[in-house]
PQR file of N, CA, C, O and H, with PARSE charges and radii, in Angstrom:
ATOM      1  N   MET A   1       0.831  -1.198   0.046 -0.4000 1.5000
ATOM      2  CA  MET A   1       0.027  -0.088   0.038 -0.0000 2.0000
ATOM      3  C   MET A   1       0.794   1.228  -0.029  0.5500 1.7000
ATOM      4  O   MET A   1       0.425   2.174  -0.725 -0.5500 1.4000
ATOM      5  N   GLN A   2       1.948   1.230   0.781 -0.4000 1.5000
ATOM      6  CA  GLN A   2       2.727   2.402   0.766 -0.0000 2.0000
ATOM      7  C   GLN A   2       3.487   2.582  -0.538  0.5500 1.7000
ATOM      8  O   GLN A   2       3.930   3.690  -0.839 -0.5500 1.4000
ATOM      9  H   GLN A   2       2.248   0.461   1.347  0.4000 1.0000
ATOM     10  N   ASN A   3       3.645   1.546  -1.300 -0.4000 1.5000
ATOM     11  CA  ASN A   3       4.280   1.656  -2.672 -0.0000 2.0000
ATOM     12  C   ASN A   3       3.380   2.420  -3.524  0.5500 1.7000
ATOM     13  O   ASN A   3       3.845   3.317  -4.227 -0.5500 1.4000
ATOM     14  H   ASN A   3       3.286   0.645  -1.056  0.4000 1.0000
ATOM     15  N   HIS A   4       2.097   2.142  -3.529 -0.4000 1.5000
ATOM     16  CA  HIS A   4       1.111   2.876  -4.228 -0.0000 2.0000
ATOM     17  C   HIS A   4       0.958   4.306  -3.906  0.5500 1.7000
ATOM     18  O   HIS A   4       0.771   5.132  -4.800 -0.5500 1.4000
ATOM     19  H   HIS A   4       1.719   1.414  -2.958  0.4000 1.0000
ATOM     20  N   ALA A   5       1.033   4.637  -2.633 -0.4000 1.5000
ATOM     21  CA  ALA A   5       1.065   6.066  -2.145 -0.0000 2.0000
ATOM     22  C   ALA A   5       2.243   6.880  -2.658  0.5500 1.7000
ATOM     23  O   ALA A   5       2.135   8.046  -3.038 -0.5500 1.4000
ATOM     24  H   ALA A   5       1.185   3.966  -1.907  0.4000 1.0000
ATOM     25  N   MET A   6       3.416   6.158  -2.642 -0.4000 1.5000
ATOM     26  CA  MET A   6       4.775   6.831  -3.033 -0.0000 2.0000
ATOM     27  C   MET A   6       4.627   7.145  -4.567  0.5500 1.7000
ATOM     28  O   MET A   6       4.928   8.248  -5.024 -0.5500 1.4000
ATOM     29  H   MET A   6       3.503   5.210  -2.334  0.4000 1.0000
ATOM     30  N   ARG A   7       4.162   6.144  -5.311 -0.4000 1.5000
ATOM     31  CA  ARG A   7       4.041   6.343  -6.793 -0.0000 2.0000
ATOM     32  C   ARG A   7       3.044   7.487  -7.012  0.5500 1.7000
ATOM     33  O   ARG A   7       3.329   8.310  -7.883 -0.5500 1.4000
ATOM     34  H   ARG A   7       3.918   5.248  -4.940  0.4000 1.0000
ATOM     35  N   PHE A   8       1.927   7.627  -6.331 -0.4000 1.5000
ATOM     36  CA  PHE A   8       1.004   8.756  -6.533 -0.0000 2.0000
ATOM     37  C   PHE A   8       1.616  10.004  -6.247  0.5500 1.7000
ATOM     38  O   PHE A   8       1.456  10.953  -7.015 -0.5500 1.4000
ATOM     39  H   PHE A   8       1.696   6.959  -5.623  0.4000 1.0000
ATOM     40  N   VAL A   9       2.356  10.103  -5.135 -0.4000 1.5000
ATOM     41  CA  VAL A   9       3.046  11.390  -4.756 -0.0000 2.0000
ATOM     42  C   VAL A   9       3.979  11.746  -5.785  0.5500 1.7000
ATOM     43  O   VAL A   9       3.945  12.929  -6.123 -0.5500 1.4000
ATOM     44  H   VAL A   9       2.486   9.333  -4.511  0.4000 1.0000
ATOM     45  N   LYS A  10       4.892  10.919  -6.425 -0.4000 1.5000
ATOM     46  CA  LYS A  10       5.791  11.198  -7.403 -0.0000 2.0000
ATOM     47  C   LYS A  10       5.345  11.416  -8.715  0.5500 1.7000
ATOM     48  O   LYS A  10       6.085  11.964  -9.531 -0.5500 1.4000
ATOM     49  H   LYS A  10       4.919   9.958  -6.151  0.4000 1.0000
ATOM     50  N   ASP A  11       4.107  11.010  -9.032 -0.4000 1.5000
ATOM     51  CA  ASP A  11       3.496  11.179 -10.458 -0.0000 2.0000
ATOM     52  C   ASP A  11       3.262  12.658 -10.669  0.5500 1.7000
ATOM     53  O   ASP A  11       2.520  13.307  -9.932 -0.5500 1.4000
ATOM     54  H   ASP A  11       3.505  10.565  -8.369  0.4000 1.0000
ATOM     55  N   GLU A  12       3.930  13.184 -11.717 -0.4000 1.5000
ATOM     56  CA  GLU A  12       3.640  14.563 -12.036 -0.0000 2.0000
ATOM     57  C   GLU A  12       2.951  14.759 -13.389  0.5500 1.7000
ATOM     58  O   GLU A  12       2.861  15.890 -13.866 -0.5500 1.4000
ATOM     59  H   GLU A  12       4.532  12.656 -12.316  0.4000 1.0000
ATOM     60  N   SER A  13       2.487  13.735 -13.990 -0.4000 1.5000
ATOM     61  CA  SER A  13       1.909  13.885 -15.293 -0.0000 2.0000
ATOM     62  C   SER A  13       0.521  14.742 -15.221  0.5500 1.7000
ATOM     63  O   SER A  13       0.204  15.507 -16.131 -0.5500 1.4000
ATOM     64  H   SER A  13       2.560  12.816 -13.603  0.4000 1.0000
ATOM     65  N   GLY A  14      -0.214  14.559 -14.145 -0.4000 1.5000
ATOM     66  CA  GLY A  14      -1.419  15.414 -13.938 -0.0000 2.0000
ATOM     67  C   GLY A  14      -1.020  16.914 -13.689  0.5500 1.7000
ATOM     68  O   GLY A  14      -1.691  17.821 -14.181 -0.5500 1.4000
ATOM     69  H   GLY A  14       0.043  13.937 -13.405  0.4000 1.0000
ATOM     70  N   ALA A  15       0.008  17.136 -12.968 -0.4000 1.5000
ATOM     71  CA  ALA A  15       0.567  18.465 -12.810 -0.0000 2.0000
ATOM     72  C   ALA A  15       0.897  19.266 -14.017  0.5500 1.7000
ATOM     73  O   ALA A  15       0.667  20.473 -14.087 -0.5500 1.4000
ATOM     74  H   ALA A  15       0.553  16.399 -12.568  0.4000 1.0000
ATOM     75  N   THR A  16       1.467  18.536 -15.008 -0.4000 1.5000
ATOM     76  CA  THR A  16       1.777  19.086 -16.214 -0.0000 2.0000
ATOM     77  C   THR A  16       0.595  19.522 -17.011  0.5500 1.7000
ATOM     78  O   THR A  16       0.544  20.640 -17.523 -0.5500 1.4000
ATOM     79  H   THR A  16       1.654  17.555 -14.952  0.4000 1.0000
ATOM     80  N   ALA A  17      -0.305  18.683 -17.110 -0.4000 1.5000
ATOM     81  CA  ALA A  17      -1.646  18.889 -17.776 -0.0000 2.0000
ATOM     82  C   ALA A  17      -2.371  20.175 -17.155  0.5500 1.7000
ATOM     83  O   ALA A  17      -2.927  20.989 -17.892 -0.5500 1.4000
ATOM     84  H   ALA A  17      -0.264  17.774 -16.695  0.4000 1.0000
ATOM     85  N   ILE A  18      -2.341  20.305 -15.895 -0.4000 1.5000
ATOM     86  CA  ILE A  18      -2.916  21.374 -15.266 -0.0000 2.0000
ATOM     87  C   ILE A  18      -2.144  22.716 -15.578  0.5500 1.7000
ATOM     88  O   ILE A  18      -2.728  23.786 -15.745 -0.5500 1.4000
ATOM     89  H   ILE A  18      -1.889  19.644 -15.296  0.4000 1.0000
ATOM     90  N   GLU A  19      -0.941  22.575 -15.633 -0.4000 1.5000
ATOM     91  CA  GLU A  19      -0.099  23.724 -15.939 -0.0000 2.0000
ATOM     92  C   GLU A  19      -0.404  24.249 -17.391  0.5500 1.7000
ATOM     93  O   GLU A  19      -0.507  25.456 -17.610 -0.5500 1.4000
ATOM     94  H   GLU A  19      -0.467  21.705 -15.497  0.4000 1.0000
ATOM     95  N   TYR A  20      -0.529  23.404 -18.263 -0.4000 1.5000
ATOM     96  CA  TYR A  20      -0.845  23.677 -19.707 -0.0000 2.0000
ATOM     97  C   TYR A  20      -2.210  24.238 -19.850  0.5500 1.7000
ATOM     98  O   TYR A  20      -2.471  25.044 -20.743 -0.5500 1.4000
ATOM     99  H   TYR A  20      -0.446  22.424 -18.085  0.4000 1.0000
ATOM    100  N   GLY A  21      -3.145  23.801 -18.929 -0.4000 1.5000
ATOM    101  CA  GLY A  21      -4.534  24.308 -18.874 -0.0000 2.0000
ATOM    102  C   GLY A  21      -4.515  25.744 -18.343  0.5500 1.7000
ATOM    103  O   GLY A  21      -5.183  26.628 -18.880 -0.5500 1.4000
ATOM    104  H   GLY A  21      -2.934  23.146 -18.204  0.4000 1.0000
ATOM    105  N   LEU A  22      -3.780  25.944 -17.339 -0.4000 1.5000
ATOM    106  CA  LEU A  22      -3.630  27.365 -16.827 -0.0000 2.0000
ATOM    107  C   LEU A  22      -2.980  28.367 -17.829  0.5500 1.7000
ATOM    108  O   LEU A  22      -3.384  29.524 -17.942 -0.5500 1.4000
ATOM    109  H   LEU A  22      -3.238  25.226 -16.903  0.4000 1.0000
ATOM    110  N   ILE A  23      -2.005  27.877 -18.507 -0.4000 1.5000
ATOM    111  CA  ILE A  23      -1.378  28.776 -19.447 -0.0000 2.0000
ATOM    112  C   ILE A  23      -2.346  29.134 -20.636  0.5500 1.7000
ATOM    113  O   ILE A  23      -2.411  30.282 -21.074 -0.5500 1.4000
ATOM    114  H   ILE A  23      -1.677  26.937 -18.415  0.4000 1.0000
ATOM    115  N   ALA A  24      -3.085  28.107 -21.128 -0.4000 1.5000
ATOM    116  CA  ALA A  24      -4.083  28.345 -22.165 -0.0000 2.0000
ATOM    117  C   ALA A  24      -5.181  29.340 -21.691  0.5500 1.7000
ATOM    118  O   ALA A  24      -5.692  30.141 -22.474 -0.5500 1.4000
ATOM    119  H   ALA A  24      -3.032  27.174 -20.771  0.4000 1.0000
ATOM    120  N   ALA A  25      -5.540  29.253 -20.312 -0.4000 1.5000
ATOM    121  CA  ALA A  25      -6.602  30.066 -19.769 -0.0000 2.0000
ATOM    122  C   ALA A  25      -6.112  31.528 -19.697  0.5500 1.7000
ATOM    123  O   ALA A  25      -6.900  32.447 -19.920 -0.5500 1.4000
ATOM    124  H   ALA A  25      -5.126  28.602 -19.676  0.4000 1.0000
ATOM    125  N   LEU A  26      -4.876  31.742 -19.400 -0.4000 1.5000
ATOM    126  CA  LEU A  26      -4.255  33.060 -19.295 -0.0000 2.0000
ATOM    127  C   LEU A  26      -4.182  33.727 -20.701  0.5500 1.7000
ATOM    128  O   LEU A  26      -4.429  34.918 -20.892 -0.5500 1.4000
ATOM    129  H   LEU A  26      -4.236  30.996 -19.218  0.4000 1.0000
ATOM    130  N   ILE A  27      -3.818  32.834 -21.667 -0.4000 1.5000
ATOM    131  CA  ILE A  27      -3.580  33.315 -23.104 -0.0000 2.0000
ATOM    132  C   ILE A  27      -5.003  33.714 -23.508  0.5500 1.7000
ATOM    133  O   ILE A  27      -5.184  34.782 -24.092 -0.5500 1.4000
ATOM    134  H   ILE A  27      -3.618  31.866 -21.511  0.4000 1.0000
ATOM    135  N   ALA A  28      -5.945  32.952 -23.239 -0.4000 1.5000
ATOM    136  CA  ALA A  28      -7.413  33.275 -23.637 -0.0000 2.0000
ATOM    137  C   ALA A  28      -7.903  34.593 -23.026  0.5500 1.7000
ATOM    138  O   ALA A  28      -8.573  35.386 -23.688 -0.5500 1.4000
ATOM    139  H   ALA A  28      -5.798  32.084 -22.764  0.4000 1.0000
ATOM    140  N   VAL A  29      -7.564  34.808 -21.778 -0.4000 1.5000
ATOM    141  CA  VAL A  29      -8.023  36.067 -21.013 -0.0000 2.0000
ATOM    142  C   VAL A  29      -7.307  37.313 -21.749  0.5500 1.7000
ATOM    143  O   VAL A  29      -7.891  38.381 -21.933 -0.5500 1.4000
ATOM    144  H   VAL A  29      -7.020  34.164 -21.240  0.4000 1.0000
ATOM    145  N   GLY A  30      -6.126  37.090 -22.106 -0.4000 1.5000
ATOM    146  CA  GLY A  30      -5.280  38.205 -22.837 -0.0000 2.0000
ATOM    147  C   GLY A  30      -5.914  38.460 -24.087  0.5500 1.7000
ATOM    148  O   GLY A  30      -6.166  39.627 -24.387 -0.5500 1.4000
ATOM    149  H   GLY A  30      -5.651  36.223 -21.956  0.4000 1.0000
ATOM    150  N   ILE A  31      -6.220  37.480 -24.890 -0.4000 1.5000
ATOM    151  CA  ILE A  31      -6.852  37.659 -26.210 -0.0000 2.0000
ATOM    152  C   ILE A  31      -8.174  38.350 -26.049  0.5500 1.7000
ATOM    153  O   ILE A  31      -8.462  39.292 -26.788 -0.5500 1.4000
ATOM    154  H   ILE A  31      -6.015  36.532 -24.646  0.4000 1.0000
ATOM    155  N   ILE A  32      -9.025  37.904 -25.076 -0.4000 1.5000
ATOM    156  CA  ILE A  32     -10.319  38.658 -24.853 -0.0000 2.0000
ATOM    157  C   ILE A  32     -10.146  40.037 -24.505  0.5500 1.7000
ATOM    158  O   ILE A  32     -10.884  40.885 -25.005 -0.5500 1.4000
ATOM    159  H   ILE A  32      -8.791  37.139 -24.476  0.4000 1.0000
ATOM    160  N   ALA A  33      -9.178  40.363 -23.639 -0.4000 1.5000
ATOM    161  CA  ALA A  33      -8.969  41.709 -23.225 -0.0000 2.0000
ATOM    162  C   ALA A  33      -8.544  42.599 -24.397  0.5500 1.7000
ATOM    163  O   ALA A  33      -9.008  43.732 -24.525 -0.5500 1.4000
ATOM    164  H   ALA A  33      -8.578  39.674 -23.233  0.4000 1.0000
ATOM    165  N   ALA A  34      -7.646  42.068 -25.259 -0.4000 1.5000
ATOM    166  CA  ALA A  34      -7.207  42.820 -26.345 -0.0000 2.0000
ATOM    167  C   ALA A  34      -8.345  43.001 -27.429  0.5500 1.7000
ATOM    168  O   ALA A  34      -8.458  44.040 -28.079 -0.5500 1.4000
ATOM    169  H   ALA A  34      -7.269  41.148 -25.155  0.4000 1.0000
ATOM    170  N   ALA A  35      -9.131  41.970 -27.565 -0.4000 1.5000
ATOM    171  CA  ALA A  35     -10.250  42.140 -28.516 -0.0000 2.0000
ATOM    172  C   ALA A  35     -11.309  43.143 -28.098  0.5500 1.7000
ATOM    173  O   ALA A  35     -11.919  43.807 -28.936 -0.5500 1.4000
ATOM    174  H   ALA A  35      -9.039  41.125 -27.038  0.4000 1.0000
ATOM    175  N   ARG A  36     -11.532  43.250 -26.741 -0.4000 1.5000
ATOM    176  CA  ARG A  36     -12.393  44.272 -26.275 -0.0000 2.0000
ATOM    177  C   ARG A  36     -11.907  45.724 -26.400  0.5500 1.7000
ATOM    178  O   ARG A  36     -12.696  46.641 -26.627 -0.5500 1.4000
ATOM    179  H   ARG A  36     -11.037  42.711 -26.059  0.4000 1.0000
ATOM    180  N   GLY A  37     -10.655  45.899 -26.254 -0.4000 1.5000
ATOM    181  CA  GLY A  37     -10.017  47.194 -26.369 -0.0000 2.0000
ATOM    182  C   GLY A  37      -9.987  47.554 -27.804  0.5500 1.7000
ATOM    183  O   GLY A  37     -10.239  48.721 -28.102 -0.5500 1.4000
ATOM    184  H   GLY A  37     -10.013  45.155 -26.070  0.4000 1.0000
ATOM    185  N   LEU A  38      -9.701  46.667 -28.755 -0.4000 1.5000
ATOM    186  CA  LEU A  38      -9.769  47.001 -30.179 -0.0000 2.0000
ATOM    187  C   LEU A  38     -11.157  47.243 -30.675  0.5500 1.7000
ATOM    188  O   LEU A  38     -11.399  48.092 -31.533 -0.5500 1.4000
ATOM    189  H   LEU A  38      -9.496  45.719 -28.512  0.4000 1.0000
ATOM    190  N   GLY A  39     -12.085  46.470 -30.112 -0.4000 1.5000
ATOM    191  CA  GLY A  39     -13.422  46.501 -30.490 -0.0000 2.0000
ATOM    192  C   GLY A  39     -14.061  47.888 -30.219  0.5500 1.7000
ATOM    193  O   GLY A  39     -14.844  48.410 -31.012 -0.5500 1.4000
ATOM    194  H   GLY A  39     -11.888  45.780 -29.414  0.4000 1.0000
ATOM    195  N   SER A  40     -13.683  48.439 -29.070 -0.4000 1.5000
ATOM    196  CA  SER A  40     -14.167  49.790 -28.682 -0.0000 2.0000
ATOM    197  C   SER A  40     -13.525  50.900 -29.535  0.5500 1.7000
ATOM    198  O   SER A  40     -14.194  51.875 -29.876 -0.5500 1.4000
ATOM    199  H   SER A  40     -13.046  48.014 -28.426  0.4000 1.0000
ATOM    200  N   GLN A  41     -12.336  50.769 -29.855 -0.4000 1.5000
ATOM    201  CA  GLN A  41     -11.658  51.709 -30.706 -0.0000 2.0000
ATOM    202  C   GLN A  41     -12.055  51.681 -32.103  0.5500 1.7000
ATOM    203  O   GLN A  41     -12.119  52.747 -32.716 -0.5500 1.4000
ATOM    204  H   GLN A  41     -11.792  49.976 -29.579  0.4000 1.0000
ATOM    205  N   ILE A  42     -12.349  50.496 -32.720 -0.4000 1.5000
ATOM    206  CA  ILE A  42     -12.935  50.394 -34.034 -0.0000 2.0000
ATOM    207  C   ILE A  42     -14.301  50.940 -34.098  0.5500 1.7000
ATOM    208  O   ILE A  42     -14.644  51.589 -35.087 -0.5500 1.4000
ATOM    209  H   ILE A  42     -12.297  49.630 -32.223  0.4000 1.0000
ATOM    210  N   SER A  43     -15.139  50.718 -33.075 -0.4000 1.5000
ATOM    211  CA  SER A  43     -16.483  51.173 -32.921 -0.0000 2.0000
ATOM    212  C   SER A  43     -16.513  52.762 -32.852  0.5500 1.7000
ATOM    213  O   SER A  43     -17.363  53.424 -33.448 -0.5500 1.4000
ATOM    214  H   SER A  43     -14.860  50.191 -32.272  0.4000 1.0000
ATOM    215  N   ALA A  44     -15.601  53.258 -32.142 -0.4000 1.5000
ATOM    216  CA  ALA A  44     -15.444  54.752 -31.995 -0.0000 2.0000
ATOM    217  C   ALA A  44     -15.099  55.340 -33.407  0.5500 1.7000
ATOM    218  O   ALA A  44     -15.676  56.342 -33.830 -0.5500 1.4000
ATOM    219  H   ALA A  44     -14.911  52.720 -31.658  0.4000 1.0000
ATOM    220  N   THR A  45     -14.169  54.698 -34.093 -0.4000 1.5000
ATOM    221  CA  THR A  45     -13.750  55.194 -35.340 -0.0000 2.0000
ATOM    222  C   THR A  45     -14.865  55.203 -36.400  0.5500 1.7000
ATOM    223  O   THR A  45     -15.045  56.160 -37.154 -0.5500 1.4000
ATOM    224  H   THR A  45     -13.701  53.884 -33.749  0.4000 1.0000
ATOM    225  N   PHE A  46     -15.621  54.049 -36.410 -0.4000 1.5000
ATOM    226  CA  PHE A  46     -16.790  53.936 -37.386 -0.0000 2.0000
ATOM    227  C   PHE A  46     -17.816  55.028 -36.986  0.5500 1.7000
ATOM    228  O   PHE A  46     -18.380  55.670 -37.871 -0.5500 1.4000
ATOM    229  H   PHE A  46     -15.474  53.272 -35.798  0.4000 1.0000
ATOM    230  N   ASN A  47     -18.052  55.235 -35.784 -0.4000 1.5000
ATOM    231  CA  ASN A  47     -19.057  56.229 -35.379 -0.0000 2.0000
ATOM    232  C   ASN A  47     -18.566  57.700 -35.805  0.5500 1.7000
ATOM    233  O   ASN A  47     -19.352  58.538 -36.246 -0.5500 1.4000
ATOM    234  H   ASN A  47     -17.593  54.713 -35.065  0.4000 1.0000
ATOM    235  N   THR A  48     -17.274  57.920 -35.643 -0.4000 1.5000
ATOM    236  CA  THR A  48     -16.815  59.258 -36.188 -0.0000 2.0000
ATOM    237  C   THR A  48     -16.929  59.314 -37.702  0.5500 1.7000
ATOM    238  O   THR A  48     -17.203  60.385 -38.243 -0.5500 1.4000
ATOM    239  H   THR A  48     -16.635  57.240 -35.284  0.4000 1.0000
ATOM    240  N   ILE A  49     -16.740  58.257 -38.379 -0.4000 1.5000
ATOM    241  CA  ILE A  49     -16.790  58.365 -39.812 -0.0000 2.0000
ATOM    242  C   ILE A  49     -18.293  58.470 -40.274  0.5500 1.7000
ATOM    243  O   ILE A  49     -18.642  59.138 -41.248 -0.5500 1.4000
ATOM    244  H   ILE A  49     -16.518  57.386 -37.939  0.4000 1.0000
ATOM    245  N   THR A  50     -19.105  57.778 -39.515 -0.4000 1.5000
ATOM    246  CA  THR A  50     -20.614  57.918 -39.858 -0.0000 2.0000
ATOM    247  C   THR A  50     -21.093  59.271 -39.630  0.5500 1.7000
ATOM    248  O   THR A  50     -21.835  59.806 -40.454 -0.5500 1.4000
ATOM    249  H   THR A  50     -18.822  57.235 -38.724  0.4000 1.0000
ATOM    250  N   SER A  51     -20.675  59.930 -38.442 -0.4000 1.5000
ATOM    251  CA  SER A  51     -21.193  61.248 -38.216 -0.0000 2.0000
ATOM    252  C   SER A  51     -20.572  62.197 -39.191  0.5500 1.7000
ATOM    253  O   SER A  51     -21.257  63.130 -39.609 -0.5500 1.4000
ATOM    254  H   SER A  51     -20.073  59.495 -37.773  0.4000 1.0000
ATOM    255  N   THR A  52     -19.409  62.053 -39.569 -0.4000 1.5000
ATOM    256  CA  THR A  52     -18.668  63.067 -40.506 -0.0000 2.0000
ATOM    257  C   THR A  52     -19.444  62.896 -41.846  0.5500 1.7000
ATOM    258  O   THR A  52     -19.783  63.913 -42.451 -0.5500 1.4000
ATOM    259  H   THR A  52     -18.853  61.295 -39.229  0.4000 1.0000
ATOM    260  N   MET A  53     -19.739  61.685 -42.334 -0.4000 1.5000
ATOM    261  CA  MET A  53     -20.396  61.493 -43.627 -0.0000 2.0000
ATOM    262  C   MET A  53     -21.801  61.947 -43.559  0.5500 1.7000
ATOM    263  O   MET A  53     -22.372  62.308 -44.588 -0.5500 1.4000
ATOM    264  H   MET A  53     -19.463  60.858 -41.843  0.4000 1.0000
ATOM    265  N   SER A  54     -22.390  61.951 -42.414 -0.4000 1.5000
ATOM    266  CA  SER A  54     -23.829  62.374 -42.338 -0.0000 2.0000
ATOM    267  C   SER A  54     -23.942  63.872 -42.402  0.5500 1.7000
ATOM    268  O   SER A  54     -24.881  64.386 -43.010 -0.5500 1.4000
ATOM    269  H   SER A  54     -21.925  61.657 -41.579  0.4000 1.0000
ATOM    270  N   SER A  55     -23.005  64.607 -41.788 -0.4000 1.5000
ATOM    271  CA  SER A  55     -22.998  66.039 -41.842 -0.0000 2.0000
ATOM    272  C   SER A  55     -22.420  66.649 -43.077  0.5500 1.7000
ATOM    273  O   SER A  55     -22.524  67.860 -43.270 -0.5500 1.4000
ATOM    274  H   SER A  55     -22.242  64.189 -41.294  0.4000 1.0000
ATOM    275  N   ALA A  56     -21.804  65.846 -43.932 -0.4000 1.5000
ATOM    276  CA  ALA A  56     -21.243  66.381 -45.164 -0.0000 2.0000
ATOM    277  C   ALA A  56     -22.296  66.690 -46.271  0.5500 1.7000
ATOM    278  O   ALA A  56     -21.935  67.147 -47.356 -0.5500 1.4000
ATOM    279  H   ALA A  56     -21.719  64.862 -43.775  0.4000 1.0000
TER
END
């Protein structure tokens, strides 16, 4: 029984998968934040163009 417990403690394959999952989640959060920032800038630009063309 102690042999099984020691093997379980030394097994790091699950930890590696969790680390990759955390890295993927952080990258996804970064992409979402960048997309939100760019989206608002693009929306403001199109609103400016629309108002300029409407008043011309």
